[in-house]
C-alpha positions as CSV (number, residue, x, y, z in Angstrom):
1,M,26.2,-39.5,-28.3
2,R,29.7,-38.4,-27.1
3,L,32.3,-41.1,-27.4
4,L,36.0,-41.6,-27.5
5,F,38.0,-44.5,-29.0
6,M,41.2,-45.8,-27.6
7,G,43.3,-48.7,-28.7
8,P,46.8,-49.6,-29.8
9,P,48.1,-48.7,-33.3
10,G,46.6,-50.9,-36.0
11,V,43.5,-52.1,-34.0
12,G,41.2,-50.4,-36.4
13,K,40.1,-47.3,-34.5
14,G,39.8,-45.2,-37.7
15,T,37.9,-47.8,-39.6
16,Q,35.4,-48.4,-36.8
17,A,35.1,-44.6,-36.1
18,K,33.9,-44.0,-39.6
19,R,31.2,-46.8,-39.3
20,I,30.0,-45.6,-35.8
21,E,30.0,-42.0,-37.1
22,K,27.6,-42.9,-39.8
23,H,25.4,-45.1,-37.6
24,Y,24.8,-42.4,-35.0
25,D,25.2,-39.4,-37.3
26,I,27.9,-37.9,-35.1
27,V,31.2,-36.1,-36.0
28,H,34.4,-38.2,-36.1
29,L,37.2,-36.0,-34.7
30,S,40.8,-36.9,-35.1
31,T,43.5,-34.9,-33.4
32,G,45.6,-34.8,-36.6
33,D,42.7,-33.5,-38.7
34,I,42.0,-30.8,-36.1
35,L,45.6,-29.8,-36.0
36,R,45.8,-29.5,-39.8
37,S,42.5,-27.5,-39.9
38,E,43.6,-25.0,-37.2
39,M,47.0,-24.5,-38.9
40,K,45.4,-24.1,-42.3
41,S,42.9,-21.5,-40.9
42,K,45.9,-19.6,-39.4
43,S,44.1,-19.2,-36.1
44,L,46.1,-18.1,-33.1
45,V,46.2,-21.6,-31.7
46,G,46.9,-23.0,-35.2
47,K,49.9,-20.7,-35.5
48,Q,51.2,-21.8,-32.1
49,A,50.9,-25.5,-33.1
50,R,52.7,-24.8,-36.4
51,E,55.6,-23.2,-34.5
52,Y,56.0,-26.3,-32.3
53,I,55.7,-28.7,-35.2
54,E,58.1,-26.8,-37.4
55,S,60.7,-26.7,-34.7
56,G,60.4,-30.5,-34.3
57,H,58.6,-30.4,-30.9
58,L,55.4,-32.1,-29.9
59,V,52.4,-29.8,-29.6
60,P,51.9,-29.2,-25.8
61,D,48.7,-30.2,-24.1
62,S,47.8,-26.6,-23.5
63,V,47.6,-26.0,-27.2
64,L,45.9,-29.3,-28.1
65,L,43.3,-28.6,-25.4
66,K,42.6,-25.1,-26.8
67,M,42.1,-26.7,-30.3
68,M,39.9,-29.4,-28.9
69,A,37.8,-26.9,-27.0
70,H,37.4,-24.7,-30.1
71,R,36.4,-27.8,-32.2
72,L,33.9,-29.2,-29.7
73,E,32.1,-25.8,-29.6
74,Q,31.3,-26.0,-33.3
75,E,27.7,-26.5,-34.3
76,D,28.2,-29.9,-36.0
77,C,29.2,-31.4,-32.7
78,G,25.8,-30.6,-31.3
79,N,24.4,-34.1,-32.1
80,G,27.5,-35.8,-30.7
81,F,31.1,-36.7,-31.5
82,L,33.6,-39.5,-31.6
83,L,37.1,-38.6,-30.5
84,D,39.8,-40.7,-32.2
85,G,43.3,-40.4,-30.8
86,F,42.5,-38.0,-28.0
87,P,43.0,-38.0,-25.1
88,R,46.4,-39.8,-25.0
89,T,47.5,-38.9,-21.5
90,L,45.9,-38.3,-18.1
91,A,46.6,-34.6,-18.4
92,Q,44.6,-34.5,-21.7
93,A,41.8,-36.6,-20.2
94,N,41.5,-34.1,-17.3
95,G,41.6,-31.2,-19.7
96,L,38.8,-32.9,-21.8
97,D,36.7,-33.2,-18.7
98,K,37.0,-29.5,-18.0
99,I,36.2,-28.6,-21.6
100,L,33.1,-30.8,-21.5
101,L,32.1,-29.3,-18.1
102,D,32.4,-25.8,-19.6
103,L,30.2,-26.9,-22.5
104,K,27.7,-28.5,-20.1
105,Q,28.3,-31.9,-21.7
106,T,29.5,-35.3,-20.5
107,L,31.2,-38.2,-22.2
108,D,28.9,-41.1,-22.7
109,F,31.5,-43.9,-23.3
110,A,35.2,-44.5,-23.7
111,I,35.6,-47.5,-26.1
112,S,38.8,-49.4,-25.7
113,L,39.5,-51.6,-28.8
114,T,41.6,-54.5,-27.6
115,A,43.8,-57.0,-29.4
116,N,46.6,-59.4,-28.9
117,E,49.8,-57.5,-29.5
118,D,51.4,-60.3,-31.7
119,E,48.3,-60.3,-33.9
120,L,48.4,-56.5,-34.2
121,V,52.1,-56.5,-35.1
122,N,51.6,-59.2,-37.7
123,R,48.6,-57.3,-39.1
124,L,50.6,-54.1,-39.4
125,V,53.7,-55.8,-40.9
126,K,51.5,-57.3,-43.6
127,R,49.8,-53.9,-44.2
128,G,53.3,-52.4,-44.6
129,Q,54.3,-55.0,-47.0
130,D,51.1,-54.7,-49.0
131,S,51.2,-50.9,-49.1
132,G,54.9,-50.2,-49.1
133,R,54.6,-48.1,-45.9
134,S,58.1,-47.7,-44.5
135,D,56.8,-47.0,-41.0
136,D,55.3,-50.5,-40.8
137,T,58.5,-52.5,-40.0
138,K,58.2,-54.9,-37.1
139,E,60.6,-52.9,-34.9
140,I,58.8,-49.6,-35.5
141,I,55.4,-51.2,-34.9
142,Q,56.6,-52.8,-31.6
143,H,58.0,-49.5,-30.5
144,R,54.7,-47.7,-31.2
145,Q,52.8,-50.4,-29.3
146,K,55.1,-49.9,-26.3
147,I,54.7,-46.2,-26.3
148,Y,50.9,-46.6,-26.6
149,W,50.7,-48.8,-23.6
150,E,53.1,-46.6,-21.5
151,Q,51.0,-43.5,-22.2
152,T,47.5,-44.9,-22.4
153,A,47.3,-47.6,-19.8
154,P,46.5,-45.0,-17.1
155,L,43.6,-43.8,-19.3
156,I,42.0,-47.2,-19.1
157,D,41.8,-47.0,-15.3
158,F,40.8,-43.3,-15.5
159,Y,37.7,-44.2,-17.6
160,K,37.0,-47.4,-15.8
161,N,36.9,-45.5,-12.5
162,K,34.3,-43.2,-14.1
163,N,32.2,-46.2,-15.2
164,L,32.6,-45.0,-18.8
165,L,35.0,-47.7,-20.2
166,K,33.7,-50.4,-22.5
167,E,36.3,-52.9,-23.8
168,V,35.7,-54.4,-27.2
169,D,37.7,-57.1,-28.9
170,G,39.2,-55.5,-32.0
171,I,40.1,-58.7,-33.8
172,G,37.8,-60.1,-36.5
173,E,35.8,-59.1,-39.5
174,I,35.1,-55.3,-39.7
175,S,31.4,-55.8,-39.5
176,E,31.7,-58.2,-36.5
177,I,33.7,-55.6,-34.6
178,T,31.2,-52.8,-35.5
179,N,28.4,-55.0,-34.1
180,R,30.3,-55.6,-30.9
181,I,30.8,-51.8,-30.5
182,L,27.1,-51.2,-31.2
183,G,26.2,-53.9,-28.7
184,V,28.1,-52.2,-25.8
185,L,26.6,-48.8,-26.7
186,R,23.0,-50.0,-26.4
């Protein structure tokens, strides 16, 4: 099974991704982990990414897409994968389509975990207070939510138009949400 998870910060993508990864015996791929791995391996694309990051710039889509292509070619992705945090833009989504076409694969589903913004903000503020995370202030959280919706709203339509989008309520007990996801994947 080849999946991607979308959803605003704090909706529980990472938590659910780990559970779905185990259930289907597929690889959970996060952009951040792939970036760190490529930089650590000192691959050409990893060196390029490091240059952007160290100069304070975002890693451009062309570099991210090369990394993603390289990672999806790996043997452990043969049984399937779950992309977490990628794609974030239409350009990346189109790039992912090309990568999958080159690999003679298709995406099975795009899961959009949804939640009321106020509930998410409150959840993240509480998490910040409990953990002492300085990036979980109400203002920063609201800004991250705004950025997410500006960048990602077009992806929802993109995957809806391809009949791949499955929207799942991301509020509730962890096991309830997992069961909702499994229900739409059947």
